[in-house]
C-alpha positions in Angstrom: 65.9 -14.7 67.6 68.3 -16.2 70.3 71.1 -17.4 67.8 74.5 -15.6 67.0 72.9 -13.6 64.0 71.5 -10.9 66.0 71.9 -10.0 69.7 68.2 -10.2 71.9 66.1 -8.9 74.8 63.1 -8.6 75.8 61.6 -5.1 77.0 57.9 -5.3 78.9 56.2 -2.3 80.2 52.2 -3.0 81.5 50.5 -5.2 78.9 53.5 -4.6 76.3 56.0 -7.0 76.1 58.6 -7.2 72.7 60.9 -9.4 72.0 63.4 -7.6 70.1 66.9 -8.9 68.0 69.2 -6.5 66.2 72.0 -7.7 63.9 74.9 -7.5 66.6 77.0 -5.2 64.3 74.7 -2.5 65.2 74.1 -3.8 68.5 74.0 -1.2 71.2 74.1 -2.0 74.8 71.4 1.0 75.1 68.7 -0.7 72.8 66.9 -1.9 75.6 66.5 0.7 77.8 65.8 2.7 74.3 63.2 -0.1 73.7 61.6 1.0 76.7 61.4 4.0 76.8 59.6 3.7 73.2 57.0 1.1 74.7 56.5 4.0 77.3 56.2 6.7 74.7 53.3 4.8 72.7 51.5 3.7 75.4 51.4 7.8 76.6 50.1 8.4 73.0 47.6 5.8 72.7 45.9 6.1 76.7 46.1 10.1 76.1 44.2 9.3 73.0 41.5 6.6 75.1 40.9 9.1 77.8 39.7 11.8 75.2 38.3 9.3 72.9 36.5 6.1 75.1 35.3 4.4 72.6 38.8 4.2 70.2 39.5 1.1 72.7 36.2 0.0 73.1 34.6 -0.3 70.1 34.6 -2.7 67.3 34.0 -1.4 64.5 36.1 1.3 62.8 36.2 4.9 64.6 37.5 8.0 62.6 40.1 10.3 64.1 40.6 14.2 63.6 43.1 15.3 61.6 46.3 16.5 63.3 45.8 12.7 65.4 49.3 11.5 65.8 50.8 9.2 63.1 50.1 6.0 65.3 46.7 6.9 66.2 45.7 7.9 62.0 47.4 4.5 61.6 45.1 2.5 63.7 42.6 4.0 63.1 42.9 3.5 59.3 43.8 -0.3 59.2 40.5 -1.0 61.3 38.7 1.1 58.6 40.1 -1.1 55.6 39.5 -4.6 57.7 36.0 -3.5 59.4 37.3 -4.1 63.2 37.8 -1.9 65.7 41.2 0.5 66.3 43.0 -1.3 69.0 42.8 -4.9 66.5 45.6 -3.0 65.2 47.6 -1.5 68.5 50.2 -4.5 68.4 51.1 -4.3 64.8 51.0 -1.0 64.6 53.2 -0.7 67.7 55.8 -3.2 66.7 56.6 -1.0 63.7 56.6 2.2 65.1 59.7 0.9 67.4 60.8 -1.1 64.9 61.7 2.2 62.7 63.0 4.0 65.8 65.3 1.3 66.6 66.7 1.8 62.5 67.0 5.1 63.1 68.5 5.9 65.9 71.3 2.8 66.2 71.1 2.5 62.1 70.9 -1.3 62.4 70.7 -3.5 59.4 68.3 -6.1 60.9 65.8 -5.6 63.7 63.0 -8.3 64.5 59.9 -7.2 67.1 57.5 -9.5 68.1 55.0 -7.8 70.3 52.7 -10.7 72.0 52.7 -12.8 68.6 52.8 -9.9 66.0 56.0 -9.5 64.2 57.7 -6.5 62.3 60.9 -6.8 60.4 63.6 -5.5 58.5 66.2 -8.2 56.7 68.8 -9.0 55.5 68.8 -12.3 54.8 66.0 -14.6 55.2 64.5 -15.8 58.1 62.0 -18.7 59.5 58.7 -17.6 61.0 56.8 -20.9 62.1 53.1 -20.3 63.0 52.7 -21.1 66.8 48.4 -22.9 66.2 47.9 -24.3 69.9 46.9 -27.7 70.4 46.1 -28.2 66.5 48.7 -31.2 65.4 50.2 -28.0 62.2 51.3 -26.1 65.4 54.9 -24.7 64.4 55.2 -27.4 61.1 54.4 -24.4 59.0 56.0 -21.4 58.3 56.9 -18.6 56.0 60.1 -17.6 54.9 60.7 -13.8 53.5 63.5 -12.8 51.9 65.4 -9.4 52.4 63.7 -7.9 49.5 60.0 -8.7 51.1 60.9 -6.3 54.0 60.2 -4.1 55.4 57.7 -6.6 56.5 54.6 -7.8 58.8 53.3 -10.9 59.8 50.6 -11.5 62.5 48.4 -14.0 63.6 45.2 -13.6 65.2 43.6 -17.1 67.0 40.5 -17.9 68.0 41.5 -21.0 70.6 45.1 -19.1 71.8 45.8 -16.5 74.5 43.1 -13.3 75.5 42.5 -11.7 72.4 39.1 -11.0 71.0 37.9 -13.0 68.5 35.0 -14.4 67.0 36.3 -17.2 64.8 37.5 -20.7 65.5 41.1 -20.6 63.9 43.9 -22.0 65.6 45.9 -19.2 63.7 45.0 -16.7 61.0 48.4 -15.8 59.9 48.2 -12.2 57.5 51.7 -11.1 55.6 51.6 -7.4 55.0 53.8 -4.2 54.9 52.2 -2.3 56.9 52.0 -3.0 60.9 48.5 -1.9 61.5 47.1 -3.9 58.1 48.1 -7.1 59.1 47.0 -7.3 62.5 43.8 -6.1 61.6 43.5 -8.3 58.4 44.5 -11.2 60.8 41.8 -10.1 63.7 38.4 -9.2 60.7 39.9 -12.9 58.7 40.5 -15.0 62.1 36.9 -13.7 62.9 35.4 -15.5 59.6 36.5 -18.8 60.2 33.9 -20.2 61.8 34.7 -23.8 60.7 37.9 -25.8 59.2 35.6 -26.3 56.0 35.6 -22.3 55.6 39.7 -22.1 55.9 40.1 -22.3 51.6 37.2 -19.7 51.5 38.2 -16.8 54.0 41.7 -17.3 52.5 41.2 -17.0 48.8 39.2 -13.9 50.4 41.9 -12.6 52.2 44.4 -12.7 48.9 42.1 -10.3 46.8 42.9 -7.7 49.2 45.9 -6.0 47.7 48.2 -5.1 50.6 47.8 -8.6 51.9 51.1 -10.5 50.5 50.4 -14.3 52.0 48.2 -16.1 54.4 48.1 -19.0 56.6 44.9 -20.4 58.2 45.3 -23.2 60.6 42.7 -25.1 62.4 42.5 -28.5 63.4 44.3 -31.0 61.1 43.5 -28.9 58.5 45.7 -25.8 56.7 45.2 -22.8 53.8 47.8 -20.7 52.4 48.7 -19.2 49.7 50.4 -15.7 48.5 54.1 -14.7 47.2 56.3 -15.7 50.4 58.0 -19.3 51.0 56.2 -21.3 53.0 57.8 -24.7 54.0 57.7 -27.0 56.5 59.8 -27.6 59.7 
């Protein structure tokens, strides 16, 4: 994101660490302060809810929430229900989507990209290249998705059993899921990443994921093998 097309910056508070890119025409200096404020706002919503219902944080299975809950909480709960995961599996993708929307509304930005711990939400006016980081795999950063403006708003979320500290019950170096919905992409990346117990399963898990109507594209990497499919352009980089 560090090129002439955008102004980019980092906004971090506690465990939330975002990279943000905004098209130069609509970027304003107050954008970083605004982004930090939105991080704090959504974290307060989540932490206040967890203080009342700790199972929303701790459960590895879906947790229903009452009517009238904040849309962020409902979005995470619904995504977890569809994916069969715990609600926190959707937090990074959901947060990225909500903050992306807030920046677009506040600054009338035409292009915004939010990267939140490997989970991305974007609105574009021209194509971008999103390379897949897969740790020590020889295919790491050799395969990329190429979303076009017509594909956005779009979430591209990644789960890994070998990279980072997030909980995964699988062994995939990268399980990338693209959806229109940030919470869903994040939760499904966790769910299908959990199913990869060896590289011989890549094809079957990818085929299963592509049967989900909300999933647009899938890339799953393990060691020197990859399975992929969907409607987004995929290229070698």
